[in-house]
Biopython code that builds the backbone (N, CA, C, O; Angstrom):
import numpy as np
from Bio.PDB.StructureBuilder import StructureBuilder

atoms = [
    (1, "MET", "N", (-72.692, -87.898, 35.191)),
    (1, "MET", "CA", (-71.815, -86.841, 35.680)),
    (1, "MET", "C", (-71.340, -87.231, 37.082)),
    (1, "MET", "O", (-72.147, -87.622, 37.925)),
    (2, "SER", "N", (-70.063, -87.127, 37.326)),
    (2, "SER", "CA", (-69.535, -87.455, 38.645)),
    (2, "SER", "C", (-69.723, -86.298, 39.607)),
    (2, "SER", "O", (-69.933, -85.158, 39.192)),
    (3, "PHE", "N", (-69.645, -86.600, 40.901)),
    (3, "PHE", "CA", (-69.811, -85.559, 41.919)),
    (3, "PHE", "C", (-68.841, -84.405, 41.715)),
    (3, "PHE", "O", (-69.208, -83.245, 41.899)),
    (4, "MET", "N", (-67.600, -84.717, 41.333)),
    (4, "MET", "CA", (-66.587, -83.668, 41.143)),
    (4, "MET", "C", (-66.998, -82.673, 40.065)),
    (4, "MET", "O", (-66.603, -81.509, 40.113)),
    (5, "GLU", "N", (-67.780, -83.117, 39.105)),
    (5, "GLU", "CA", (-68.225, -82.217, 38.039)),
    (5, "GLU", "C", (-69.284, -81.233, 38.526)),
    (5, "GLU", "O", (-69.572, -80.247, 37.848)),
    (6, "TYR", "N", (-69.865, -81.493, 39.694)),
    (6, "TYR", "CA", (-70.862, -80.587, 40.257)),
    (6, "TYR", "C", (-70.236, -79.524, 41.150)),
    (6, "TYR", "O", (-70.935, -78.619, 41.606)),
    (7, "LEU", "N", (-68.935, -79.612, 41.407)),
    (7, "LEU", "CA", (-68.287, -78.643, 42.286)),
    (7, "LEU", "C", (-68.160, -77.306, 41.570)),
    (7, "LEU", "O", (-67.392, -77.168, 40.618)),
    (8, "CYS", "N", (-68.906, -76.349, 42.029)),
    (8, "CYS", "CA", (-68.867, -75.003, 41.493)),
    (8, "CYS", "C", (-69.565, -74.101, 42.505)),
    (8, "CYS", "O", (-70.167, -74.577, 43.467)),
    (9, "ASP", "N", (-69.477, -72.821, 42.280)),
    (9, "ASP", "CA", (-70.191, -71.858, 43.107)),
    (9, "ASP", "C", (-71.435, -71.405, 42.374)),
    (9, "ASP", "O", (-71.487, -71.428, 41.144)),
    (10, "VAL", "N", (-72.436, -70.993, 43.132)),
    (10, "VAL", "CA", (-73.587, -70.320, 42.551)),
    (10, "VAL", "C", (-73.199, -68.844, 42.460)),
    (10, "VAL", "O", (-72.797, -68.241, 43.454)),
    (11, "THR", "N", (-73.322, -68.272, 41.271)),
    (11, "THR", "CA", (-72.937, -66.874, 41.068)),
    (11, "THR", "C", (-74.134, -65.942, 40.980)),
    (11, "THR", "O", (-73.987, -64.722, 41.046)),
    (12, "GLU", "N", (-75.325, -66.524, 40.831)),
    (12, "GLU", "CA", (-76.554, -65.734, 40.812)),
    (12, "GLU", "C", (-77.697, -66.607, 41.292)),
    (12, "GLU", "O", (-77.793, -67.773, 40.908)),
    (13, "ALA", "N", (-78.561, -66.056, 42.125)),
    (13, "ALA", "CA", (-79.747, -66.768, 42.603)),
    (13, "ALA", "C", (-80.902, -65.776, 42.664)),
    (13, "ALA", "O", (-80.882, -64.830, 43.451)),
    (14, "VAL", "N", (-81.898, -66.001, 41.832)),
    (14, "VAL", "CA", (-83.063, -65.127, 41.760)),
    (14, "VAL", "C", (-84.270, -65.914, 42.265)),
    (14, "VAL", "O", (-84.612, -66.947, 41.688)),
    (15, "PRO", "N", (-84.922, -65.443, 43.337)),
    (15, "PRO", "CA", (-86.089, -66.174, 43.841)),
    (15, "PRO", "C", (-87.265, -66.071, 42.870)),
    (15, "PRO", "O", (-87.541, -65.009, 42.312)),
    (16, "LEU", "N", (-87.944, -67.192, 42.683)),
    (16, "LEU", "CA", (-89.127, -67.276, 41.830)),
    (16, "LEU", "C", (-90.309, -67.754, 42.658)),
    (16, "LEU", "O", (-90.150, -68.179, 43.803)),
    (17, "GLU", "N", (-91.484, -67.680, 42.072)),
    (17, "GLU", "CA", (-92.678, -68.217, 42.721)),
    (17, "GLU", "C", (-92.502, -69.722, 42.929)),
    (17, "GLU", "O", (-91.717, -70.366, 42.233)),
    (18, "GLY", "N", (-93.232, -70.267, 43.881)),
    (18, "GLY", "CA", (-93.211, -71.704, 44.121)),
    (18, "GLY", "C", (-91.943, -72.196, 44.785)),
    (18, "GLY", "O", (-91.583, -73.366, 44.651)),
    (19, "TYR", "N", (-91.257, -71.309, 45.506)),
    (19, "TYR", "CA", (-90.046, -71.667, 46.249)),
    (19, "TYR", "C", (-88.961, -72.250, 45.330)),
    (19, "TYR", "O", (-88.304, -73.238, 45.656)),
    (20, "ARG", "N", (-88.804, -71.605, 44.185)),
    (20, "ARG", "CA", (-87.770, -72.005, 43.248)),
    (20, "ARG", "C", (-86.750, -70.877, 43.117)),
    (20, "ARG", "O", (-87.058, -69.709, 43.357)),
    (21, "LEU", "N", (-85.544, -71.247, 42.734)),
    (21, "LEU", "CA", (-84.485, -70.280, 42.469)),
    (21, "LEU", "C", (-84.017, -70.456, 41.036)),
    (21, "LEU", "O", (-83.770, -71.574, 40.585)),
    (22, "GLN", "N", (-83.899, -69.348, 40.328)),
    (22, "GLN", "CA", (-83.220, -69.377, 39.037)),
    (22, "GLN", "C", (-81.762, -69.093, 39.340)),
    (22, "GLN", "O", (-81.429, -68.034, 39.869)),
    (23, "VAL", "N", (-80.897, -70.031, 39.008)),
    (23, "VAL", "CA", (-79.496, -69.920, 39.398)),
    (23, "VAL", "C", (-78.569, -69.959, 38.187)),
    (23, "VAL", "O", (-78.883, -70.530, 37.143)),
    (24, "THR", "N", (-77.424, -69.329, 38.374)),
    (24, "THR", "CA", (-76.310, -69.436, 37.441)),
    (24, "THR", "C", (-75.133, -69.934, 38.260)),
    (24, "THR", "O", (-74.869, -69.439, 39.356)),
    (25, "CYS", "N", (-74.424, -70.924, 37.713)),
    (25, "CYS", "CA", (-73.266, -71.483, 38.401)),
    (25, "CYS", "C", (-71.982, -70.991, 37.745)),
    (25, "CYS", "O", (-71.986, -70.526, 36.605)),
    (26, "SER", "N", (-70.896, -71.102, 38.480)),
    (26, "SER", "CA", (-69.606, -70.607, 37.996)),
    (26, "SER", "C", (-69.111, -71.365, 36.768)),
    (26, "SER", "O", (-68.200, -70.895, 36.087)),
    (27, "ASP", "N", (-69.688, -72.521, 36.473)),
    (27, "ASP", "CA", (-69.322, -73.245, 35.255)),
    (27, "ASP", "C", (-70.163, -72.801, 34.063)),
    (27, "ASP", "O", (-70.058, -73.370, 32.976)),
    (28, "GLY", "N", (-71.010, -71.766, 34.272)),
    (28, "GLY", "CA", (-71.812, -71.193, 33.196)),
    (28, "GLY", "C", (-73.173, -71.815, 33.009)),
    (28, "GLY", "O", (-73.970, -71.310, 32.218)),
    (29, "VAL", "N", (-73.469, -72.897, 33.712)),
    (29, "VAL", "CA", (-74.760, -73.565, 33.573)),
    (29, "VAL", "C", (-75.814, -72.778, 34.353)),
    (29, "VAL", "O", (-75.594, -72.368, 35.492)),
    (30, "ARG", "N", (-76.964, -72.579, 33.707)),
    (30, "ARG", "CA", (-78.103, -71.912, 34.344)),
    (30, "ARG", "C", (-79.207, -72.933, 34.536)),
    (30, "ARG", "O", (-79.334, -73.877, 33.757)),
    (31, "GLY", "N", (-80.012, -72.738, 35.586)),
    (31, "GLY", "CA", (-81.098, -73.669, 35.812)),
    (31, "GLY", "C", (-82.070, -73.196, 36.871)),
    (31, "GLY", "O", (-81.936, -72.112, 37.439)),
    (32, "ILE", "N", (-83.049, -74.042, 37.115)),
    (32, "ILE", "CA", (-84.067, -73.798, 38.136)),
    (32, "ILE", "C", (-83.879, -74.850, 39.228)),
    (32, "ILE", "O", (-83.876, -76.051, 38.959)),
    (33, "PHE", "N", (-83.722, -74.379, 40.454)),
    (33, "PHE", "CA", (-83.581, -75.260, 41.615)),
    (33, "PHE", "C", (-84.825, -75.113, 42.467)),
    (33, "PHE", "O", (-85.151, -74.012, 42.911)),
    (34, "ASP", "N", (-85.517, -76.204, 42.697)),
    (34, "ASP", "CA", (-86.767, -76.219, 43.456)),
    (34, "ASP", "C", (-86.469, -76.501, 44.929)),
    (34, "ASP", "O", (-85.999, -77.583, 45.281)),
    (35, "MET", "N", (-86.745, -75.520, 45.779)),
    (35, "MET", "CA", (-86.520, -75.647, 47.225)),
    (35, "MET", "C", (-87.722, -76.228, 47.958)),
    (35, "MET", "O", (-87.621, -76.517, 49.150)),
    (36, "SER", "N", (-88.854, -76.409, 47.285)),
    (36, "SER", "CA", (-90.085, -76.788, 47.989)),
    (36, "SER", "C", (-89.944, -78.105, 48.748)),
    (36, "SER", "O", (-90.590, -78.275, 49.782)),
    (37, "GLY", "N", (-89.137, -79.029, 48.280)),
    (37, "GLY", "CA", (-88.960, -80.301, 48.961)),
    (37, "GLY", "C", (-88.176, -80.215, 50.263)),
    (37, "GLY", "O", (-88.122, -81.184, 51.021)),
    (38, "TYR", "N", (-87.575, -79.079, 50.524)),
    (38, "TYR", "CA", (-86.771, -78.888, 51.735)),
    (38, "TYR", "C", (-87.539, -78.186, 52.859)),
    (38, "TYR", "O", (-87.076, -78.155, 53.999)),
    (39, "LEU", "N", (-88.702, -77.626, 52.544)),
    (39, "LEU", "CA", (-89.377, -76.707, 53.464)),
    (39, "LEU", "C", (-89.997, -77.355, 54.689)),
    (39, "LEU", "O", (-90.489, -76.649, 55.569)),
    (40, "ASP", "N", (-89.988, -78.664, 54.771)),
    (40, "ASP", "CA", (-90.477, -79.358, 55.967)),
    (40, "ASP", "C", (-89.338, -79.918, 56.803)),
    (40, "ASP", "O", (-89.562, -80.723, 57.707)),
    (41, "ARG", "N", (-88.114, -79.492, 56.502)),
    (41, "ARG", "CA", (-86.919, -80.008, 57.188)),
    (41, "ARG", "C", (-86.247, -78.927, 58.022)),
    (41, "ARG", "O", (-85.874, -77.877, 57.499)),
    (42, "GLY", "N", (-86.096, -79.176, 59.290)),
    (42, "GLY", "CA", (-85.303, -78.338, 60.188)),
    (42, "GLY", "C", (-85.415, -76.842, 59.956)),
    (42, "GLY", "O", (-86.512, -76.290, 59.872)),
    (43, "ASP", "N", (-84.265, -76.198, 59.855)),
    (43, "ASP", "CA", (-84.219, -74.746, 59.704)),
    (43, "ASP", "C", (-84.865, -74.254, 58.414)),
    (43, "ASP", "O", (-85.279, -73.097, 58.334)),
    (44, "PHE", "N", (-84.957, -75.113, 57.408)),
    (44, "PHE", "CA", (-85.557, -74.705, 56.142)),
    (44, "PHE", "C", (-87.029, -74.311, 56.286)),
    (44, "PHE", "O", (-87.572, -73.632, 55.415)),
    (45, "ARG", "N", (-87.681, -74.732, 57.382)),
    (45, "ARG", "CA", (-89.088, -74.373, 57.602)),
    (45, "ARG", "C", (-89.302, -72.864, 57.582)),
    (45, "ARG", "O", (-90.360, -72.389, 57.168)),
    (46, "ALA", "N", (-88.307, -72.118, 58.026)),
    (46, "ALA", "CA", (-88.425, -70.646, 58.040)),
    (46, "ALA", "C", (-88.599, -70.085, 56.635)),
    (46, "ALA", "O", (-89.123, -68.984, 56.471)),
    (47, "LEU", "N", (-88.168, -70.826, 55.623)),
    (47, "LEU", "CA", (-88.266, -70.333, 54.244)),
    (47, "LEU", "C", (-89.672, -70.437, 53.678)),
    (47, "LEU", "O", (-89.927, -69.958, 52.573)),
    (48, "ARG", "N", (-90.590, -71.054, 54.414)),
    (48, "ARG", "CA", (-91.984, -71.094, 53.966)),
    (48, "ARG", "C", (-92.598, -69.708, 53.923)),
    (48, "ARG", "O", (-93.566, -69.474, 53.200)),
    (49, "ASP", "N", (-92.036, -68.786, 54.698)),
    (49, "ASP", "CA", (-92.483, -67.391, 54.643)),
    (49, "ASP", "C", (-91.918, -66.798, 53.348)),
    (49, "ASP", "O", (-90.700, -66.687, 53.208)),
    (50, "PRO", "N", (-92.783, -66.414, 52.397)),
    (50, "PRO", "CA", (-92.292, -65.917, 51.115)),
    (50, "PRO", "C", (-91.333, -64.728, 51.240)),
    (50, "PRO", "O", (-90.400, -64.600, 50.447)),
    (51, "ALA", "N", (-91.556, -63.874, 52.217)),
    (51, "ALA", "CA", (-90.664, -62.726, 52.404)),
    (51, "ALA", "C", (-89.263, -63.182, 52.801)),
    (51, "ALA", "O", (-88.270, -62.612, 52.351)),
    (52, "VAL", "N", (-89.185, -64.207, 53.641)),
    (52, "VAL", "CA", (-87.885, -64.750, 54.033)),
    (52, "VAL", "C", (-87.234, -65.420, 52.829)),
    (52, "VAL", "O", (-86.044, -65.223, 52.582)),
    (53, "PHE", "N", (-87.998, -66.207, 52.081)),
    (53, "PHE", "CA", (-87.446, -66.896, 50.914)),
    (53, "PHE", "C", (-86.858, -65.900, 49.912)),
    (53, "PHE", "O", (-85.785, -66.132, 49.354)),
    (54, "ARG", "N", (-87.558, -64.808, 49.691)),
    (54, "ARG", "CA", (-87.074, -63.790, 48.740)),
    (54, "ARG", "C", (-85.809, -63.095, 49.230)),
    (54, "ARG", "O", (-85.159, -62.392, 48.455)),
    (55, "GLY", "N", (-85.447, -63.273, 50.491)),
    (55, "GLY", "CA", (-84.253, -62.643, 51.055)),
    (55, "GLY", "C", (-82.960, -63.383, 50.751)),
    (55, "GLY", "O", (-81.941, -63.114, 51.386)),
    (56, "VAL", "N", (-82.973, -64.300, 49.806)),
    (56, "VAL", "CA", (-81.782, -65.084, 49.467)),
    (56, "VAL", "C", (-80.638, -64.177, 49.021)),
    (56, "VAL", "O", (-80.833, -63.211, 48.283)),
    (57, "ARG", "N", (-79.447, -64.516, 49.489)),
    (57, "ARG", "CA", (-78.205, -63.833, 49.103)),
    (57, "ARG", "C", (-77.160, -64.916, 48.892)),
    (57, "ARG", "O", (-77.334, -66.054, 49.330)),
    (58, "LEU", "N", (-76.083, -64.559, 48.222)),
    (58, "LEU", "CA", (-74.989, -65.510, 48.037)),
    (58, "LEU", "C", (-73.891, -65.236, 49.040)),
    (58, "LEU", "O", (-73.435, -64.101, 49.178)),
    (59, "VAL", "N", (-73.473, -66.262, 49.731)),
    (59, "VAL", "CA", (-72.353, -66.187, 50.673)),
    (59, "VAL", "C", (-71.402, -67.325, 50.316)),
    (59, "VAL", "O", (-71.770, -68.497, 50.401)),
    (60, "ALA", "N", (-70.200, -66.984, 49.921)),
    (60, "ALA", "CA", (-69.180, -67.974, 49.547)),
    (60, "ALA", "C", (-69.719, -68.961, 48.500)),
    (60, "ALA", "O", (-69.427, -70.155, 48.559)),
    (61, "GLY", "N", (-70.498, -68.461, 47.555)),
    (61, "GLY", "CA", (-71.002, -69.290, 46.471)),
    (61, "GLY", "C", (-72.211, -70.137, 46.795)),
    (61, "GLY", "O", (-72.614, -70.973, 45.987)),
    (62, "ALA", "N", (-72.805, -69.934, 47.974)),
    (62, "ALA", "CA", (-73.967, -70.727, 48.382)),
    (62, "ALA", "C", (-75.181, -69.826, 48.587)),
    (62, "ALA", "O", (-75.060, -68.777, 49.221)),
    (63, "PRO", "N", (-76.361, -70.211, 48.062)),
    (63, "PRO", "CA", (-77.578, -69.480, 48.393)),
    (63, "PRO", "C", (-77.792, -69.525, 49.909)),
    (63, "PRO", "O", (-77.797, -70.598, 50.513)),
    (64, "THR", "N", (-77.968, -68.355, 50.509)),
    (64, "THR", "CA", (-78.028, -68.228, 51.964)),
    (64, "THR", "C", (-79.162, -67.277, 52.336)),
    (64, "THR", "O", (-79.414, -66.285, 51.652)),
    (65, "TRP", "N", (-79.834, -67.602, 53.431)),
    (65, "TRP", "CA", (-80.938, -66.789, 53.932)),
    (65, "TRP", "C", (-80.609, -66.307, 55.340)),
    (65, "TRP", "O", (-79.610, -66.724, 55.925)),
    (66, "PRO", "N", (-81.449, -65.428, 55.884)),
    (66, "PRO", "CA", (-81.223, -64.970, 57.261)),
    (66, "PRO", "C", (-81.068, -66.156, 58.225)),
    (66, "PRO", "O", (-81.564, -67.254, 57.971)),
    (67, "ASN", "N", (-80.377, -65.906, 59.316)),
    (67, "ASN", "CA", (-80.109, -66.912, 60.352)),
    (67, "ASN", "C", (-79.191, -68.032, 59.875)),
    (67, "ASN", "O", (-79.162, -69.105, 60.476)),
    (68, "GLY", "N", (-78.436, -67.791, 58.792)),
    (68, "GLY", "CA", (-77.446, -68.757, 58.345)),
    (68, "GLY", "C", (-77.988, -69.979, 57.630)),
    (68, "GLY", "O", (-77.261, -70.958, 57.458)),
    (69, "ILE", "N", (-79.233, -69.951, 57.214)),
    (69, "ILE", "CA", (-79.795, -71.060, 56.452)),
    (69, "ILE", "C", (-79.159, -71.029, 55.067)),
    (69, "ILE", "O", (-79.172, -69.997, 54.396)),
    (70, "ASP", "N", (-78.598, -72.170, 54.638)),
    (70, "ASP", "CA", (-78.003, -72.199, 53.305)),
    (70, "ASP", "C", (-78.156, -73.575, 52.682)),
    (70, "ASP", "O", (-78.515, -74.549, 53.344)),
    (71, "ILE", "N", (-77.875, -73.624, 51.397)),
    (71, "ILE", "CA", (-77.906, -74.890, 50.666)),
    (71, "ILE", "C", (-76.600, -74.989, 49.885)),
    (71, "ILE", "O", (-76.176, -74.028, 49.243)),
    (72, "ALA", "N", (-75.977, -76.142, 49.944)),
    (72, "ALA", "CA", (-74.673, -76.334, 49.316)),
    (72, "ALA", "C", (-74.753, -76.114, 47.808)),
    (72, "ALA", "O", (-75.671, -76.609, 47.155)),
    (73, "PRO", "N", (-73.797, -75.377, 47.257)),
    (73, "PRO", "CA", (-73.826, -75.127, 45.811)),
    (73, "PRO", "C", (-73.747, -76.405, 44.975)),
    (73, "PRO", "O", (-74.316, -76.466, 43.885)),
    (74, "GLU", "N", (-73.049, -77.420, 45.476)),
    (74, "GLU", "CA", (-72.996, -78.663, 44.699)),
    (74, "GLU", "C", (-74.348, -79.376, 44.685)),
    (74, "GLU", "O", (-74.658, -80.079, 43.723)),
    (75, "ARG", "N", (-75.162, -79.208, 45.737)),
    (75, "ARG", "CA", (-76.531, -79.749, 45.743)),
    (75, "ARG", "C", (-77.369, -78.992, 44.721)),
    (75, "ARG", "O", (-78.118, -79.597, 43.953)),
    (76, "VAL", "N", (-77.241, -77.666, 44.713)),
    (76, "VAL", "CA", (-77.971, -76.856, 43.733)),
    (76, "VAL", "C", (-77.607, -77.311, 42.317)),
    (76, "VAL", "O", (-78.488, -77.546, 41.490)),
    (77, "ARG", "N", (-76.315, -77.432, 42.047)),
    (77, "ARG", "CA", (-75.849, -77.781, 40.694)),
    (77, "ARG", "C", (-76.303, -79.177, 40.295)),
    (77, "ARG", "O", (-76.693, -79.386, 39.146)),
    (78, "SER", "N", (-76.263, -80.134, 41.209)),
    (78, "SER", "CA", (-76.624, -81.503, 40.846)),
    (78, "SER", "C", (-78.128, -81.688, 40.670)),
    (78, "SER", "O", (-78.554, -82.537, 39.886)),
    (79, "ASP", "N", (-78.938, -80.908, 41.385)),
    (79, "ASP", "CA", (-80.385, -81.125, 41.383)),
    (79, "ASP", "C", (-81.179, -80.121, 40.549)),
    (79, "ASP", "O", (-82.382, -80.300, 40.361)),
    (80, "MET", "N", (-80.541, -79.084, 40.054)),
    (80, "MET", "CA", (-81.282, -78.097, 39.282)),
    (80, "MET", "C", (-81.668, -78.656, 37.916)),
    (80, "MET", "O", (-81.054, -79.596, 37.410)),
    (81, "VAL", "N", (-82.690, -78.060, 37.342)),
    (81, "VAL", "CA", (-83.110, -78.400, 35.973)),
    (81, "VAL", "C", (-82.495, -77.343, 35.064)),
    (81, "VAL", "O", (-82.865, -76.172, 35.148)),
    (82, "PRO", "N", (-81.563, -77.736, 34.195)),
    (82, "PRO", "CA", (-80.891, -76.744, 33.338)),
    (82, "PRO", "C", (-81.875, -76.024, 32.412)),
    (82, "PRO", "O", (-82.872, -76.594, 31.968)),
    (83, "ILE", "N", (-81.570, -74.780, 32.141)),
    (83, "ILE", "CA", (-82.331, -73.998, 31.170)),
    (83, "ILE", "C", (-81.352, -73.473, 30.128)),
    (83, "ILE", "O", (-80.163, -73.308, 30.401)),
    (84, "GLN", "N", (-81.864, -73.217, 28.941)),
    (84, "GLN", "CA", (-81.039, -72.717, 27.860)),
    (84, "GLN", "C", (-80.634, -71.275, 28.102)),
    (84, "GLN", "O", (-81.449, -70.460, 28.535)),
    (85, "SER", "N", (-79.381, -70.960, 27.824)),
    (85, "SER", "CA", (-78.920, -69.577, 27.886)),
    (85, "SER", "C", (-79.359, -68.859, 26.618)),
    (85, "SER", "O", (-79.476, -69.455, 25.547)),
    (86, "ASP", "N", (-79.599, -67.564, 26.773)),
    (86, "ASP", "CA", (-80.006, -66.770, 25.598)),
    (86, "ASP", "C", (-78.850, -66.525, 24.670)),
    (86, "ASP", "O", (-79.014, -65.877, 23.636)),
]
sb = StructureBuilder()
sb.init_structure("model")
sb.init_model(0)
sb.init_chain("A")
sb.init_seg("    ")
for serial, (resi, resn, name, xyz) in enumerate(atoms, 1):
    if name == "N":
        sb.init_residue(resn, " ", resi, " ")
    sb.init_atom(name, np.array(xyz, "f"), 0.0, 1.0, " ", f" {name:<3s}", serial, name[0])
structure = sb.get_structure()
């Protein structure tokens, strides 16, 4: 898959245990995105607090947390593990 095929917005992000997000993208693909590998990097350290992590919201198609911490939707789409839709 080329990078251009990953360009989409995240339309839903549900926080799960283990610093994971269940996401739906604007192209209809659903998956699990694991944030745990980011939690030792810069501003992402604040997300180690489970209450902060659960505060995820979508801003312009990107999962975003307090203080402007966000992750690019194309990173989410390229790195998530797809799950089957019901």
